[in-house]
N, C-alpha and C positions, 0 to 999 in steps of 0.2 A: 504494499500499499504506500502511496505517496505521502509527502509531508503533511498535507492537509486533509488526511482522511477523515479526521473527526469533523473538519468543516463539511465534508461531504455527508457525514452522519447527521450533523446539526441541519444541513439542508434537507435531508430526507425527513428528519423529524418535523420540521417545519411544513414541508409540503405534503407530508403524509399525516399530519396530526389530525386531518379531517376524518381520518378512518381509512384503512386499507381494504376498501370494499372491492369485492371481485364482480364487477358488473360491466354492462355495456350500455351505450346510450342509444336505445331504440333502433339499432341496426344489426342485422346479422347475429351469428352465434359468437359469444365472447371466447377469448383465450382462457378464461377463467371458468372453473366448474360450475359456479353458481351464476353464471353470466346474465341471467334474466331477472335476478332477484330485485335489483334496483331499477330496472328499466320502467317498471311500473310506477315507480315513484316520481320519475322525472316529469316535470310539469311545463317544461319549455315547449313553445310552439315553433319548431324548426322548419325551415325549407331545406331541402337536400340537393337542390341544383344551384350551382353558383350563378348561372345565367339568370335563373328566376329571382335570386337574391338581389342582383344588380337591377333587374327591371322593377321589382318591388321598391327598392330604395329610391329609384328615380321617381316613381309614381307618388310615394308617400312623403318624399323628402326626409325619411329617417336613415340614419346611417346603418351599416351592416355590422351585427355583432357575429364574428366568426369564431365558432368553437372549433379549433384545430385538434381534433381528438387523435389519440393513438391508443389502440385497444390494449397494447402491452404496458402502457404507462399507468401505474396504479394511482398517482395523483389525479388523473383524468376521471378515474372511476370514483375516486373519493369525492370529486366535486359533484358528481351526479347525486351521490347520496345525501350530501349535506348542504349543498347550495342550489343546484338546479332542480331540486325537489321542494324547495320553499316556495309556496303558493304566492305570498306577497312579493317576493323578489321576481318571480316570473311574470307577474302582472305588470310590474314596474319595467321589466325588460320589453314585454309586448308594446307597452305605451311608448317606449323610447327607441326601439331598434327593430329591424328586420334580422331575425335571428337564423343564422346559416350553420349547419353542422355537416362536417365531412371528416371521416376518418383518414387522416393524411398518411397513415401507415399502410394503407391499401394501394396496391399498384395503380389503379385508376385515378387516385387523388394525390399521388406523389408530386405531380406537377405544381400543386398548390403549396407544398412544403418548400419546393425549390423556389418558387416565385416569390414567396413571403420570407424566405431565409428562416424557416423553423427548424430548429435543431434541439430544442429542449421542451419538456412537457411537465405540467400542464402549460397550455399556451392559447392565448385569446388575442384576437385582433379586432379593431374597430375600423372599418373602412367606409369610404364615400361611395356614392353611386357610380363612380368610375373605377372602383377597386383600389384606390389609393389609400395608403395606410394613414389614419388619423391618430391612432393610439395603439399601444401594444401593452398587454399585461402577460409577462412570461413567467408565471408562477401560479400556485394555488393559494387561496386565502379563505378563511371563513367568513361568514357573514357577521357583521355588516361591513367588515373591511373590503371584501371583494366588491361589493356594490359601490363603495367609495372609489376604489381603483377604476372601476368601468365608468362611473359618473364623471370622472375627470376628462373623458373623451368628449363630453357634451360642451365644453367651454374652450375657446381659443386660448384662454388665459392659463389653463392647466393641461390640455391635451399635449401629447408628444409633438404633433405637427405644428400646433400653434405656438408652443414655447420655443421650438426650433426656429420658427419664422421670426419671432420677436427677437431672439438672440442674434440672428443673422443680420437684423436691421440695427443692432447696436444697443439694444436694451440691456443694461447691466444692473438694474435695481435689484435690491435684496429679494423682493416678492417674486420677481421674474426668474432670478437664478434658483431660488428655492423650488419653484414649480418645475423648472427645466430639469434640475438634477433629480427631482422626485420622479419625473416621468421617465428620464433615462434609466433610473434604478429600477422602476417597475417593468420597463421593457427589456431588461437584461442587457442594455447597451453598455457593457462594462468598460470598453475601451474609451468611449466617448465620456462616460460618466467620470472615469478617472482623470480625463483631461480637462474637463469643466470644473470638477469639485474644487481644486485649489483657488479658482477665481471666486467662488462662493465662500470658501473659507476665509479668505482675506477680508470678507465683509463682516465676519462674525466676531462677537466678543466671547469671553469665557462664559458669561451668562446665557448667551444665545444657545450653547450646546445643551443647556438645561431645559430647553423649550421642547414640548412634544413634537412639534413639526420636524425637528432636527434629530430625533431619536434614531431613524434609520441610518443616518450618517454616523452617529455615535457608535451604533452597533457594528457597522462595517469597519470602522477604524479600530474598535475594540477587538474585533475578531482577528486582528493581525497577531494577536498573542498576548499572554499574561504579562509580558515584559513591555508591551507598547505603552506609549504615554497615554493614550485614550483609555486603556483598560485600567491603568492605575488611577486615572481621573475618575472613572466610574466607581472604583472601589472607594476612593476617598470621599466621594459624593453620593454614596448610594442612597442614603436617606433622602436627599433632594430629588434624585431620580425616581425613587419609589413614589414620591408624592405626584410626580408628573405621569409616569407610565405604569405604576403599579410594582409591587414586590415581585410578582411572578415573572414579569418581563426581565427585571434586573437579575434575579436568581438564575433564570434560564441562560442569559448571556454569560454570567460568570461561571456557571456550571460547564457549559459548552466549552469554553476556553481551557478550563482547568482539565476537563476530560480530554480535549484535544492533547494537551501536554502529556498527560498520563498515557494515553493511547500511543502517542509517538515513541515515548520511552520504553513501552512494553514491547513494541514491534520493531525497534530500531536494529535489533541484533546485538546491541552492546550489553556487557555484563550488567546485571542488576545492581542498582545503586541504592541501598537502603536509606542512606543518609539524605540523598536528593529526594526520594520518594517521601520521606517523613516531612522534608521542608515543604513539599507540595501540599501535604495534609494540613500542616500548620497554617499555611497561607490560606487555604480554603476556609479554615476555622476563622482566621483573622478578617477575611472578607465577609463574614457573616452568612455564608451559604448554608441553608438548612441541611440537616443530616439526611433528609429525604431526597435531595437531588442526585441525579444520575452520576455525578462525578465521583461521589463516595462509593457507589457500586463499582465504578471502574477502578477506583483505588483498591478496593478489596480484591478485585480480579487481577490487577497488576502485581499486588503484594504476593498473592498466592502463586501467581505464574513465575514471578522472579525468585521466590524461595523454593520453588518446586514442590509446594504443598497441593498436589493435584486434586486430592479430595476437596480441599477447601475451595480450589478453583472451579470444580464442577458444581459445587454448591452455590457459588457466587454468581456464575454465568446466568442461571435462569432468573436471577434478580433483575437483569436488564429487561424491562418491561417492554421496551420498543422492540418489535420483532426484527426490523431491518437492522437496527444497531446490534442487537445480540447476534444475529447471523453473520454480520461482517466481522465483528470481533472474533467470534468462534472459528471462522474461516481463515482468519489472519494469523492464528496461533501455530507454532511449530512445537513438535514434541520429539525430544531427542534424548537418549540414555535414561529411559524410564526403568524403574524397577518393574519386575514382573507383575506385581500387584497393581501398580499404578498403570501399567500398559493395559491390563485387562479392563480396569476401571474406566479409563479414557476411551479405549476401543468400544466398550459397551455404550458409553455416552454418545459417541459420534454415530454408531450404528443406529441407535434410537432416533437421533435427529435426522439421519438419512431417511429412515422410514416415515417420519413425521412429515417430511416434505415431499416424498416421492410422488404423492397423488396431486399435490397442489403447486409445487414449483420445482420443476425437474432440474433447472440449472442449479439451484441451491443443493438439491439431493446430490447431484454429481459432485459438488464441492466437499460435502460431508463424506461421500463414498471414497474420494481420493485420500482423504486424511485417514479414514478408517482403514482402508486398504494398506496404507503405509505402516499402520500399527498392527496389522494382522499377520502374525508370524507365518502362517501357512501361505498367504498370498505373496508375501515377501519372498519366501523361499521359491515360489513357483516363477515369479518374475526374475528373480536372480538367475535361475537356471535357464529359463527360455532365452534371456537377453544375451547370456554368455555361451550359448550353444550347449549347455550342461544338461543335467537330468531334467526331464519335463515331468513334474509331479502332477497327478491327477487330483481332481476335487471330488468331494462326495465321501461315502462311507466305505469301510472295508469291504462290505458285501458288493458295492458297486465296482470296486477295483477287481474283485474276484471274478465277477461276471464278465467284465471287460477282458481280463486275462484268459478266461475260458474261450471267449469269442475269437481272441487274437492269437491263441495258442501260445501264451506267454507265462512267465513266472510273476509273482508279486513281490516287490521290494518295499519294505515299510521302514521308514526312518522313525524311530521311536524317540521322541525328544521331550524335553520340558523347557519352559520359558527361562528357567533360572540356570540351565546347563551351559557353562562356558564353552566346553568342547563341541557341544551341539551347534552353537553358534559359528565355531570355526569350521565345522563341516559345511555349514550352510553357506559360508562366505568363501571358503578357499577350495573345497573338494567338489561338492555338488555342481557348482557352476562350470567346472572345467570342461572344456570342449571334448577332450579325449574321453573323459568319464561319460559324458552324454552320448557320444558316439558308440560307445560300448553298451551302455545300460538301456538306452531308449528301444533298441530293436528287440531286447530280450525280456524286459520287464514292464509291467505296469507299476509305476512307482508312486508311493503314497506317503505323506507325512502325517503322524498322528501325535497330538499332545497327549501324553500319557497321564496327565492330571486333569483332563477335561473330557466330557462326554464319553464316547465308548472306549477311549483310552485308558479309563480307570479299570474297567473289567479286563481289558486285553492285557494290561501290565500283569494282572494277576494271573490270567490264563497262561501267558507265555513265561511267567516267573522272572520278569525283568527286575533286576536288582541294581543295575548300574546304568549310567548314561554317558555318552550316547550308545544305544543298542540298536542295531539294524537287523531285521528279521526277513528271511527269504521263505516265501510260501509257494506251494503249488497252486493250481487253479481251484483246488478244493479246499484250501485253507490249511493244509498240512504244513508244519514247519520243516523246512529242508535244511536250514542252517541259520546261524546268527553271527554277526560281527559286533564286537564290543570295543569302544574306544574311538579316539580321533585318528585318522590316517590321511596323510597327504594323497594327492590324486593317484600316483603310481603305486603306492602302498595299498590304497583302497581297492583298486582294480585287481591286485594280486590277491587280496582277501576275498573279493567276490569270486574269482576264479577257483579258489579253494572250495568254496561252498558249492560250486557247480560241478565239481569233479565227481 
């Protein structure tokens, strides 16, 4: 993950705080399982032809509200459930706009995404009767804030087009500059916003930053990090900001930035620094952030991860209540040099998460599967063998391997291992992946690896009288023991031991 991944997480939290509803807006089947569940709630009166929208706009003198939808984008679905289903808002929209809907992720509508430079979702445009952009809202917001953002399009003094025109004519008043940077911010015009903002900043006093209309600027500056001048200004004046925007807004801003700092330290690959982590905790306390904020949960996760207390880690991860954040954090972690007990616990956790996502979000399921596979000793051994041209180990049970051996007229080779056995790991890394070993073994054996302390391995260890590890057992296709090899052997020695069993 990149440096500002928690900025991404914060963005996801803001854009998805409306609810991660899996729905589609009145057209076709959704990519989500319950795709029609919110369609019935949408009260917007859309037209679905751009040409018709242009014609109606010209006839009624109303601008066009263009819902540039993407079925794969959850913020778009969230807006259906919490904004476009509100009857009063929809009546206001009917009164002021011709409302046009198009799923621009569909092939037939992609030209609209290209025409209007739509790259992020949720995304909304207000157009005139010629299809020219009056205003743009490149994000999702709850009501009544979203209505305020759209209403800005109805006046030249606040719309993107109107403020740009006034600025081009030389207007540099504080009111115009505020309206212009606000419109640029809402439109997602980051490059132009950053170019214009210093001109507006030059007009502001310290007290001006404490005004509600400048809060979005304060947030953007403070989000540059906990060491930024604006972040420190917010901490020093949090009581004043709370009176203007409310404690929740202030706490969210502070928590997100400390969370970003914690997340970066956790995923940087650098050694865990307990002293620095404690300093962050103290700073969060001094900033007055309530213990219920997400940054404290991330602190618990980072501390457990850094100290390799994996049981505590797996207990803390579910405390991240935002699903997107929890998923990104879980898929960012790396697990190395685990004890057998930790490895089994982490593997079980990721397998459970994989199954939870399998039916609803296949991309996430694949991410969990990759991590789980990297922790699964059996799969790791198979991959190592196949990649190096070594022994190809079958999956499934012993009975499956015996049946395959009977079909293919082969013997069965069983690697009887335990997760704590050092020589077992040496065989898996040095001997089984060897190409010469694979060339000899694969034509003659159906090979299987069984953890003798799990599943059927427990009974087989008793049945075969296995007392030392590693032990390798050779069976005929009926399951009769033909011989065994005990201990670690390098490739050449191993092949010699196998040939002795075959004699």
